[in-house]
Every structure is written in structure tokens, then in C-alpha cells.
N, C-alpha and C positions, 0 to 999 in steps of 0.2 A: 829333695827327701828322696828316700831309700825306699822299698817295698821290698820285701824278702819273706819267705814262706819258714816259719819257724820251727826249730827240731825241738826235740821232746825236751830237751836239756834248756830252752828255752822260756817255757810256758809262761814265766814270772813278765815278759814282754805285753802279756795281753789281759792277764789275770784283771787287775783295775780296769781296766777297758771293756772287758766283758763283765764285771760286775755293774758299771756305768750302763751298759747294753740291758741287761734283766733290768735295772730303775729304771729307763727311757719306759719301759712294758711295764709297767707299776710293779714289780717283783720288790719286796726288801729287800735291800742291801746284804750280801751275806760274803766278804772275800771268800772264808775258808770255801766255802761252800762253789766259789767260781774256779776257786784252785785245783780242788779234785774232780769238776766235772772236767775243765779245761785238760788236767793231768791227763783225766781219764780216758779222755778221745784221741790226746795224743801217744798215749800209752797203746793202744788196742788198737793204730794205726786207723781210726775210725771215722775221722775228718782230717782236712787240711787246713793249714791256718796262715793267711799274712798278716802281716803288721807292717804298718806306715811306718817308719820313724824320720820326724824331722829334728832338726837340731839338735841328735843325740836321744831323743827323746820320742816314744812312741805314743801317735797322734791319732790311730784308727787300726782298726782290723778285719777281716772279713773271712768266716768258716764254712766251708764247702765239704758238704754231705754226700755220699756217693749214692746215687739213683739209680739200681740197673734196673735190665728189661730184658725180661727172658721172650718174650714172643721177639724182638727184634735184638735181641742179642747183643746188647750196647752196654755201655757205662755211661751215665750223663750222672750230672751237678745241683746238687740244689744249693742255692747261695745263700744260707740260714741266718745268718748273721750278720750285720753290716754297722761298724757304729766309727764313730769319727768324734772329738772332740767340739763340744761347743766352738770355740773361740778359732776351730781349723776348719769349719765349716765354710761354704764356698768357696775352698782355695783350689777347688783337683782333687784334693787327696780320697774322698771316694770316689768319683770315675777311675783316678788310678784305679784302687783296689780292686774296682770290676774289670778294669780292661784288665787288670794281671789273673784275675779267677777266669776270667774268660779264654786267655792267652794260654794258660794251663789243661784247663778243659778241652780246649780243640787241638791242644798237640798230642791228645791221649786217645784221642778220634769220637768224641763225642758228639751227639747230632745238637745237644741244647745245654744251656744254663737252666735253671727256674729257681723263683724267688715269690715270697707273699710278701706282703707289708699292712700292716695297721689302715684301715680305710680312710683316718682322717689325717695317717702318715705322706699329708700332701706335699711335702718338700723330696720326699724321697720319690714319689711317685712319678712325680715331675724329673729326677734324674734319670728314675728308671727307662722313660720313656722315652728324652735326648740321647742316652746312651742306642734304643733302638729296640728295647723291650717292649713286647707288646701284651694287653691283657689276654688273657686266657678266657674261652666262653666252655663252660663244661663238656669236655667228651661224650660224644653222643652213643659210640659202642660201649661204655659200661658205667653203669651207677657208681661212686663209692657209698659206703655202708660203716660205720662203725659202731663198737659196742663202748661203754664205757666199763671197766673191771673195779670201779672201789665200787660197787654196790652195797 
């Protein structure tokens, strides 16, 4: 299995996987939307995408987004998306993608990689905890607020 960072011209390697990822999170399938979204992230240098290729086919991907801290003056990463084709799960693909993402972040001086997953995604939680991710408690120095803009 090969893990590689995709270039702007290689978005086709993950568009179908990204669409399936969105469907997993109960979104309607939409390959055109998936293509537009992934290509925009790559064109604008807004994310880093790694793809797992097995037997010449893309079988999984992960997408990292930068998370800057002004106070700590650091660039860390949010592992926002991770998806592995059903038939390739429990074969080490997800772990290899995460490991590659962590190496990428560490080599750039990042202090952490952060991720979120659905509370009912028990299989993913087990993987993350086995790798060493720890569930976080809310920060005590700050409150998080949100306002919806589609009022």
C-alpha cells in the first residue's frame, strides 16, 4: 500500500472517496459538489490530502486543515476527514493514513493533531484511542460561542 500527498492535479483520486465520506455522515451523494469542494481546497492551499493506494486503486484518504494559534504562535492541524472503503477497513489503512498525517504535522513543528468524530462512531474511536489520541475535556480558560448566520 502506498500513501501519498495529492497534488492539485490529482483531486480525481479522492473525489469519489470524499463523496462516500459525506454519505457516511448522512449527506446526499453529489459527485459534482465533492469535486468542486476538493478542488477548491487544493487550488487555494487550504488543506493537505493524503490518499491510500492499494493495487493501483485509491482506497482511503485523510484531509488536514491548518489550525493557527496566535497566543501560542503555532500551526497545528485538524484531521477533519478520514475515510476508508468498506472492504479495506481493519487492514491498517486508516492507521497508516493517520500516521502519515501525524508525521507531516510533526515535521512542520506542530504541537498537536486534533480530530472529532460522531459519538456513535465507536469503531473510529477505538482506532483513535489505540493510536494514542485522547478525548479532550473542554478548555477551562475559554468558552466557545457560536452564532448561526442563516437566520
